[in-house]
C-alpha positions in Angstrom: -63.9 132.4 146.4 -67.4 134.0 146.9 -67.4 137.9 146.1 -71.1 138.2 147.0 -72.3 137.7 143.5 -74.7 134.8 142.9 -75.7 133.4 139.4 -79.5 133.7 138.7 -81.3 130.9 137.1 -82.2 132.0 133.5 -86.2 131.9 132.6 -87.4 130.3 129.7 -87.3 132.4 126.3 -90.4 132.0 124.2 -89.4 131.5 120.4 -91.8 132.4 117.9 -91.7 129.5 114.7 -90.5 131.3 111.3 -93.3 131.5 109.0 -91.4 133.0 106.1 -92.0 136.3 104.2 -95.4 138.1 104.4 -97.6 137.1 101.9 -98.1 139.2 98.8 -101.6 141.2 99.0 -103.6 139.8 95.9 -103.6 142.1 93.2 -100.7 144.5 94.5 -97.5 145.4 93.5 -94.6 146.0 95.9 -92.5 149.2 96.1 -89.4 149.6 98.6 -87.9 152.6 99.8 -88.1 155.2 103.0 -91.6 156.6 103.5 -91.8 160.4 104.2 -95.3 162.3 104.8 -96.5 164.0 101.6 -95.5 168.0 102.0 -99.0 169.2 100.8 -101.5 166.4 101.0 -102.2 164.0 104.0 -103.9 161.6 102.2 -100.9 160.7 100.0 -97.2 159.3 100.9 -93.9 159.6 99.2 -91.6 156.8 99.2 -87.8 157.6 98.6 -86.3 154.7 96.7 -82.6 155.2 97.5 -82.3 158.0 100.3 -78.7 158.3 100.2 -78.1 158.2 96.7 -77.3 161.4 94.6 -79.6 160.3 92.0 -82.9 160.8 93.9 -85.8 158.9 92.8 -89.3 159.4 94.5 -92.9 157.5 94.0 -95.8 159.2 95.3 -99.2 157.2 96.2 -102.6 157.6 97.6 -102.7 156.1 101.1 -106.1 154.5 100.3 -104.4 152.3 97.6 -101.6 151.0 100.0 -102.9 147.5 100.6 -100.0 146.5 103.2 -96.7 147.5 104.7 -93.5 145.3 105.5 -90.7 147.1 107.9 -87.4 146.2 106.1 -83.9 146.6 107.9 -82.8 150.3 108.2 -79.6 151.5 106.1 -77.1 153.9 107.7 -74.3 155.9 106.6 -70.8 155.6 107.9 -71.8 159.0 110.1 -74.2 156.9 112.1 -77.2 158.6 109.9 -79.8 155.8 109.6 -83.3 155.4 107.7 -86.0 153.2 108.0 -86.9 151.2 104.9 -90.0 149.9 104.0 -92.0 147.6 101.4 -95.2 148.8 100.5 -97.8 147.0 98.4 -99.8 149.1 96.2 -103.3 148.2 94.6 -102.6 147.4 90.5 -104.5 149.8 88.8 -103.9 152.8 90.9 -102.1 155.8 89.6 -98.6 156.7 91.5 -96.2 159.6 90.3 -92.5 158.9 89.5 -90.4 162.0 90.4 -86.6 162.5 89.3 -85.8 165.9 91.1 -82.9 167.4 89.4 -80.9 171.2 89.6 -81.4 173.3 86.5 -77.6 174.5 85.4 -76.8 176.1 82.4 -74.2 173.8 80.4 -73.4 176.1 77.5 -69.6 176.3 78.7 -69.4 172.5 79.1 -70.0 171.7 75.4 -67.5 174.1 73.6 -65.2 172.7 71.2 
């Protein structure tokens, strides 16, 4: 039985040999998270460690201090919102800023005995 559809011969698929994870740049330390542009300084980047966490932790680095970048698998919420994750290699001895933003609230009523 021939319905007019014929099978086509598949071509060759080239495979790259797995060489293992990227090599760590000498004199660098890795940090992992979601990359964002710095809101005020184009010479800096912001790395958000866990973008979907309620406890936000960010790092700020100078772009010139980054010696390498490795793309990691994206993470997603159950709603389908996805964020690209990266591992960046920052030169040892460079200055980074760690930020833990929080909302200021009056807790006077919460500590009454």
